[in-house]
N, C-alpha and C positions, 0 to 999 in steps of 0.2 A: 684843335685837331680836326682834320677834314674826314668825312665819311668815305668809305668805299662804295661806289655807285655802280651797280650791275643792272643791266636791262636784259630780260629774256624776251625776245621778240621774234615773231614769225608772221608772215602774211597767209599762212596755211594752217588750218585747224587739224587736230588729231595727231600732233607730233610730240606731245608730252610737255608742252610749254608750262602749263600750270603745275604739273607734277614736279618739274625741275625747280620752278620758282618757290613753291612751298617747302620742298624738302631741302633745297640749298639754304634757305633761310634758317630752317631748323638745325642744320649742321653748323652754321656759323654761331648760332646761339648756344647749342648744347655742347658742342665739341671744341669750338674755338673760343667760347666764352665772351662773345661780343654782343652788345645790345643791337638787335636786328629788327627790321620792319619790312613787311611786304607791302609795297604800294601797288595796289591792283587797279590798273587803268582799263582793264578789260571789262566790257559791259556785262559779261556773264558772271564775273566775280568768282571763278572756280577756286583760285588759289587762296583768296581771302576767306572764302567759306570753309575750305579745308582747315585753315589755321584756327579759325574761330571755334569750330566744332570739335577739333581733335583734342587729344590729351594735352593739357597746358604745359608748355615747357619754357614760357617766357618770351615767345615771339609775338610781336604785335602785327596786326593786319589792318590796312586802311583800304576800303573799297571806294575809289574815287574816279568813276568813269568821266571823261571829259567830253561834254556835249556841245562845245562851241562849234559854230559854223564858220568855215574858212580856215585855211592852213595857218595863217598868222595868228588869229585869235586862239586857235587850238594850241599853238606853240606857247604863247604867253601863259595860258591857263595851266598847261602841263608843267611848264617850268616852275610856276609858283607852287604847285603841289610838291614837286621834287625838292625845291629849296626848303620848304617847311619840314619835310621829312629828314633832310640831312642835318638839320639843326639839333636833333635830339637823339640820333642813333649813330652807331659806329659803322653799320652796314645797312644799305638800302637796296632791296631787290625789287625791281619794277617788272611787272607782268603786263605785256601789251600785245594785242593783236593788231598788226599793221594794216592800214588801208591807204589808198591813194590820196585821201583828203588830208593826211597828216604831213607835217613839215619835218623833213629829215634832219634839219638843223637841231632838233631835239636830241638826236643821238650824240651830238658833240659834248653834251653835258655828262657823259658817262666815262668810267674807266674801262669797263668791259662791256662789249655787246655780244651776248650769247644768242646764237641762231640755232635752235633745235631743228634737226632734219632727219627724215628717214633716209635709207641708203639706196632706194630704187632710183632708176634713171629719172623718172618723173619728179620725184621729191627732191633729188639733188638739183635738177634743173630749176625747180621753183625757188630753191634757196639761192642759186646763182643769179636768177632774175632779180630777186630782192637786193642782193649785194650790188649788182650792176647799177640798179636805179639809184642807189645811195652811195655809189662809189666815191664821190667827192668827199664824203665825210671821213673815210678811212685814209684818204690821201691828202688831207688838208695840210698846208704848209704854214698857215697863219695861226694855228693853235695846236695844242697837243691832241692828236687824233686818238679816238678810243681803239683798244685792241679788239679785233674781231676774232671770236672763238666759234668754230663750227662744232656742234654737239650732236653726234649720231645718237638718235633716240628711238626707243621702242623697237629695237632690233634684236634678233636672235644671235647667239654667240657664234654659230656657224656662218652667219651672213658676213661677219667681219673679215673672213678669210679672203674674200674677193668682192670688195664693195665698190660702189660707183665713184667714191672719192679718188680711187686710184686712176691715174691717167687723165684726170680732169684739170684743166687750166682755169683757175678762178681769176676774176679780174683784179683782185687785190691780194696782198699777203694776209695770211691768217694762220691761226693755230688750230689743230684738231685735237679735241679733248678725248679722253677715254669714253667709250660708249656707255649709254644708260640702257641696259638690256630690258627687253620686254619680259614681263612675268605676271601671271594671273594674280599673284598675291598683292601686287601693287594696287590693283583696283579695289581689293578688299580693305585697304588701309585708308581710303578716301574718307575724310571727316572723322577718322578714328585715331590714327597714329601716323608715325613717320617711318621712312625707309631705314633711317639710321638705327632704329630700335629693333629691326628684324635681325635675327641670327642667320648665319649661313650666307650663301652667295648674294642674296638680294641686298642686304645691308652692306656687305663688304664691297660690292660693286659700286654702290652709290658713294661710299666713303672715298674710294679711289677717285671718282669723278669730282667730288667736292674739293679734295686736296689738290687736284690738278687745276681747278679754277683759282684756288688761292695762289698757286705757283704762277699762273698767268698774270695775276694781279701784281705780284712781286716783280716780275719781269717788266710789266708795263711801267711801273713806277720807276724802275731803274733806268728806263730810257728817257725820262724827263729831261735830264741834264744834257742830252745829246740833240734835242729837238728845238728848233727856233720858236720860242714863245715870247710874245710881246704883248703888253697891255693894249697897244694900239690895234693889234690884230683882233683882240677880243672885242674891243669896242666896235670895230667895223662889222664883225659878225653879228653883234647884238642889234645894231641900229640900222643897217642898210636893208634895202629890199631883199627878200629872201632869194628870189630868182636871180637878181644881180649878184648877190653874194656867191651863189652856187656857180654862176657863170665865171666869175673871177677866180674861184677856187680851181675850177677845171682848167682855165687858161694858165694858172700859175704852175700847174704840174707839167705843162708842155704837151706836145703831140706825141702819140705813140706810147711806148712803155711795154715792158715785157709782162706777160701773165705770170701769176705767182703760184707756187706750190705750197702745201701746208708745212708748218713746223709742228711736229708732233709733241704733245705734252706727255712726257715719259721718256723721250729721247730727243736730243738736239738734232734737228734735221740736217744741218750742214756743219762744217768745221768752224774755225774761229771767226770767219767772216760773218757768219750768221749768229754767232754767240755774242750778245751785247755785254757779257760779263766774263771774259776769259779768266780773270784772276779772282773771281768771287769764291767765297768759302762754300763747301758742299753743304747741301741741305741735309737735315737729319733723317728725313724720310725719303723713300723713293716713290715715284708715281708710276703705277703699272699700267701699261696699255698693250695693244697688240704688238708693239714693237719691242717689248721687254721691260724689265725693271732697271731703270737707270736714274740715278740721283740727279735732280735739277739744281742749279746753283741759286743761291739767294743773293740779292744785291749787297755789295759791301757799302760801307759808309761813304756817302757822297761828299765830294769836296765842295767848298763854298763856290757859288757861281761867280764867274769873272764879271767885273764891271769895268768897262773901258773908261779910262781917266778923262778922255776928251769928249765925253757925252755921246749920246746916240746909242742905240742897241743896249739900253740899260735893262738888265733882266733882274726880276725880283729873286731873292734867295729861294731855293726850292723848298717846298713845304714837305713835312713828313706826316703822311696820313696815319690815322690810328691803326689801320689794319696791318701796316708794315711792322708794327711792334707786337704782333701776335705771339711771337716766340719769346718775348721778354715781358717783364712786368711794367705796367704803367696804370695810371688812374683810369678807371672805367667811367663812362658816363652813367649817371643814375638811371 
């Protein structure tokens, strides 16, 4: 079984990246029952420090900053750390502060890319710049691209009534998670406990956020069967020069393209055309956001992938990651 791989990444500090990383991992372990690790690639090591010193709940933390010089060497080292972590856990949450020296091809190895952002014009613009620079990753046609999730973070509840995400045209399609509200009690929990253990609105708000991230993972995996994935495409991405790979990926998507608006977690943003699972069964829980309490669908059983009898375009059968079975029983990793 394959692990669910989530990266929480931002090129700007002070947006709650480490808070989300540590507490999302705690939710997957304590409430979803999955073996979980935080792979902290940030030099400061805030999320791994939080987990090591806080009340033990079974979450593991690995602080492994990558100090290789050069984008390609950094990529190979970071991939090696990620591969080792996925061999032993059901869920891997990576905490990373992005710099220009890093290779954006690393993002292709994840199911979800979470970008925490404040909601002021300056902070939203910084998030848009990061997405634009790595746009080719989310539009890749040669492999299954990760799902981009924008996470409003450290915001007040009244700020969400008229936030800067409204009216913005982002360069790629994304989903907008429920916000993680700012609260003085969050700072008091650092290295002591987790948000999910708090009664009242603080714990309730973060549970809604974490459940929405799980829904985004389900939707991402349900789209596997509809995307062109070939082993040849994977080898090309792994072995070719990174700049050439990026150039070819940009060429493959063509010139132009329409800017994208968010799909909200908590309510389907558009009708059947934007719903990848019109016939799926309803989920047992609803995900609450500023757009209301609306149940999101879970993916139905996927049919076996077609294999052309005359050769060519042979696709391997789709794999079923462990986290897709969170609602049912299956053998857990030790």
